[in-house]
C-alpha positions in Angstrom: 40.6 79.2 159.6 41.6 82.7 158.3 45.1 83.0 156.9 47.5 85.5 158.4 47.3 88.8 156.3 51.1 88.8 156.3 51.1 85.4 154.5 48.6 86.6 152.0 50.7 89.6 151.3 53.7 87.5 150.7 51.8 85.2 148.4 50.7 88.3 146.4 54.2 89.6 146.2 55.5 86.2 145.0 52.8 85.9 142.3 53.8 89.5 141.1 57.4 88.6 141.1 56.8 85.3 139.2 54.7 87.3 136.8 57.4 90.0 136.4 60.1 87.3 135.9 57.9 85.5 133.2 57.4 88.8 131.4 61.2 89.6 131.5 62.0 86.2 130.2 59.5 86.6 127.4 60.8 90.0 126.5 64.4 88.7 126.6 63.4 85.8 124.3 61.6 88.1 121.9 64.6 90.5 121.9 66.9 87.6 121.1 64.6 86.5 118.2 64.7 90.0 116.8 68.5 90.1 116.9 68.7 86.8 115.2 66.3 87.7 112.5 68.1 91.0 112.0 71.4 89.2 111.7 69.9 86.8 109.1 68.5 89.7 107.1 71.8 91.5 107.3 73.7 88.4 106.1 71.2 87.8 103.3 71.6 91.5 102.3 75.4 91.2 102.3 75.1 88.1 100.2 72.7 89.8 97.7 75.1 92.8 97.5 78.0 90.6 96.8 76.1 88.7 94.1 74.9 92.0 92.6 78.4 93.4 92.7 79.8 90.3 91.0 77.0 90.4 88.4 77.7 94.1 87.7 81.4 93.4 87.5 80.8 90.6 84.9 78.6 92.8 82.9 81.2 95.6 83.0 83.9 93.2 81.8 81.9 93.0 78.5 82.2 96.8 78.0 85.1 98.4 76.1 86.6 99.5 79.5 86.1 96.0 80.9 87.8 94.4 77.8 90.7 96.7 78.2 90.9 95.8 81.8 90.9 92.0 81.0 93.7 92.5 78.6 95.7 94.5 81.2 94.8 91.9 83.9 96.3 89.0 81.9 99.6 90.8 81.5 99.5 92.1 85.1 98.9 88.6 86.4 101.9 87.2 84.6 104.2 90.0 85.9 102.8 89.6 89.4 103.4 85.9 89.4 107.0 86.4 88.1 107.7 89.0 90.8 106.3 86.7 93.6 108.2 83.7 92.4 111.5 85.6 92.1 111.1 87.2 95.5 110.3 83.8 97.1 113.4 82.3 95.5 115.6 85.2 96.6 114.4 85.0 100.2 114.6 81.3 100.3 118.2 81.3 99.1 119.0 84.0 101.7 117.5 81.9 104.4 119.3 78.7 103.3 122.7 80.5 103.2 122.1 81.8 106.7 121.3 78.4 108.1 124.4 76.9 106.5 126.8 79.7 107.6 125.5 80.8 111.0 125.0 78.2 113.7 122.1 78.2 116.2 124.6 78.8 118.9 125.8 82.0 117.2 122.2 83.1 116.7 121.6 82.5 120.4 124.8 84.5 121.2 123.5 87.5 119.2 119.9 87.3 120.6 121.2 87.1 124.2 124.2 89.3 123.7 126.4 86.7 125.5 129.4 85.5 123.6 131.6 84.1 126.5 130.9 82.0 129.6 130.8 84.4 132.5 133.3 83.7 135.2 131.8 83.4 138.7 132.8 86.9 139.9 131.3 88.4 136.8 128.1 86.4 137.0 127.8 87.3 140.7 128.4 91.0 140.0 125.6 91.0 137.3 123.0 89.3 139.5 124.1 90.7 142.9 124.4 94.4 142.0 120.7 95.2 141.6 119.7 92.9 144.6 122.2 94.6 146.9 121.1 98.1 145.8 117.5 97.2 146.4 118.2 95.8 149.9 120.4 98.7 151.0 117.8 101.2 149.6 114.9 99.5 151.5 116.9 99.4 154.8 117.9 103.0 154.6 114.4 104.1 153.8 113.0 102.0 156.7 115.6 103.4 159.2 114.8 107.0 158.1 111.1 106.5 158.4 111.3 104.8 161.7 113.8 107.5 163.0 111.3 110.2 161.9 108.4 108.7 163.8 110.5 107.7 166.8 109.9 104.0 166.6 113.4 102.5 166.4 113.6 99.3 168.4 117.0 98.3 169.8 117.0 94.8 168.5 115.8 95.3 165.0 117.7 98.6 164.7 121.1 96.9 165.3 120.1 93.9 163.2 119.2 96.1 160.2 122.5 98.2 160.7 124.5 94.9 160.5 122.5 93.9 157.4 123.0 97.3 155.9 126.7 97.2 156.6 127.0 93.7 155.0 125.0 94.8 151.9 127.2 97.9 151.6 130.4 95.8 151.8 129.2 93.3 149.2 128.0 96.1 147.0 131.5 97.9 147.3 133.1 94.6 146.3 131.0 94.2 143.2 131.6 97.8 142.2 135.4 97.5 142.7 135.7 94.2 140.9 137.4 94.8 137.6 135.7 92.9 134.8 137.2 95.1 132.0 139.1 92.3 130.5 136.1 90.0 130.3 134.0 92.8 128.8 136.7 93.6 126.2 137.1 89.9 125.3 133.4 89.5 124.8 133.1 92.6 122.7 136.1 91.4 120.5 134.3 88.1 119.9 131.1 89.9 119.0 132.9 92.1 116.5 134.8 89.1 115.0 131.6 87.2 114.5 129.8 90.2 113.1 132.7 90.9 110.7 132.6 87.3 109.5 128.9 87.5 108.8 129.3 90.8 107.0 132.1 89.3 104.9 129.9 86.4 103.8 126.6 88.3 103.2 127.6 91.9 102.6 125.5 92.9 105.7 124.8 91.2 109.0 122.0 88.9 108.2 121.0 88.5 111.9 120.3 92.2 112.2 119.6 93.4 108.6 117.0 92.3 106.0 117.8 90.6 102.8 119.3 93.0 100.2 116.8 93.9 97.5 117.2 92.2 94.1 115.6 95.1 92.3 116.9 98.7 91.9 115.5 100.9 94.7 113.2 98.0 95.7 111.0 98.9 92.8 109.5 95.4 92.5 107.7 96.2 95.8 106.0 99.3 94.4 105.1 97.5 91.2 103.6 94.6 93.2 101.6 96.9 95.5 100.3 98.8 92.5 99.1 95.8 90.6 97.6 94.1 93.7 95.7 97.3 94.6 94.1 97.7 91.2 93.1 93.9 90.9 91.7 93.9 94.5 89.5 97.0 94.0 88.5 96.3 90.4 85.2 94.6 91.3 84.1 97.7 93.2 85.7 100.6 91.3 85.6 99.4 87.7 88.9 101.1 86.7 89.0 103.0 83.3 91.9 102.9 80.9 93.5 106.0 82.5 93.5 104.2 86.0 95.4 101.1 84.9 99.1 101.6 85.9 101.7 101.0 83.2 103.1 97.5 83.5 106.8 97.7 84.2 109.2 94.8 84.6 111.5 95.6 87.6 115.1 96.3 86.9 117.4 93.9 88.6 120.5 95.1 90.5 124.0 94.5 89.1 125.1 91.1 90.0 128.6 92.5 90.7 127.2 94.3 93.8 125.8 91.0 95.2 128.0 89.1 97.7 126.2 85.7 97.6 127.1 83.4 94.7 123.6 81.8 94.8 122.0 85.3 94.5 124.2 86.0 91.5 123.1 82.7 89.9 119.4 83.9 90.3 120.2 87.2 88.6 122.0 85.4 85.8 118.6 83.8 84.9 116.8 87.1 85.2 113.3 86.3 83.8 112.3 89.9 83.6 114.2 90.7 80.4 112.1 88.3 78.4 108.9 89.3 80.3 109.6 93.0 79.7 110.0 92.3 76.0 106.6 90.6 76.0 105.0 93.5 77.8 106.4 95.9 75.2 105.4 93.8 72.3 101.9 93.2 73.6 101.3 96.9 74.5 100.7 95.9 78.1 97.4 97.5 79.2 95.7 97.5 75.8 93.6 100.6 75.7 94.8 101.5 79.2 98.2 102.4 80.5 101.2 101.5 78.2 103.6 98.7 79.2 107.1 99.9 79.7 110.2 97.8 80.0 112.8 98.6 82.7 114.3 95.2 83.5 117.9 94.2 83.0 121.1 95.3 84.6 122.9 92.1 85.5 
């Protein structure tokens, strides 16, 4: 029995479709294999470059410039460690003093800008004002639009007018309600708490960063300079002229510091002795000279 030509045509189309799907799947699999191989080759190349860079850096360290860098690095690492340690102690002391002097409740008051419990009329006014304005505006717009297109229905029209009148009356009450005394009392409490914090810390610790322990925050510039050279040395091989002079940061005058615990830290200023060591050891060796600028207690 001869098959229907239409059925034969469908079978041929199905075979072609299956063949095309198989070819697409094979191409996709091949493409994924190529991507995977390329990624493996790229990772291997990166590893080879890293190993080559490390090898070149080790070889460079044996050159006169590398020896000078190693001498500079030893001094710089000590200075960097001292700056980091003192900075952490300074910040840790600041945080501890804040925790002891400022309660969590006071911190919440500052973050939310709420210092007194709101009386019911004040709370209602704060919440109701925007709601009433939104309702009244929506009703007015709806009435204007409906009036323009001539589609004002008696029942809804009067209901909306009543709702609009009620909203307007409530809004008028919230606007006329005098909360001046409450606002003044809350502002006074906020000012008193802020004045107390400033008296204790010299600044408001909840809105201001910790005061710097070095003159003009120069310890930050010294730290960034050293970290930049050390981080880029394996790629850039810095010469003697590119090594920054090692400077011990100058500490601020302890008399200008409000916290006693911070003054105690300044009293054991480690940078005087470290600065002397930098000066006696000539800092960067063949590179930049070591200068001492610490002190000032």
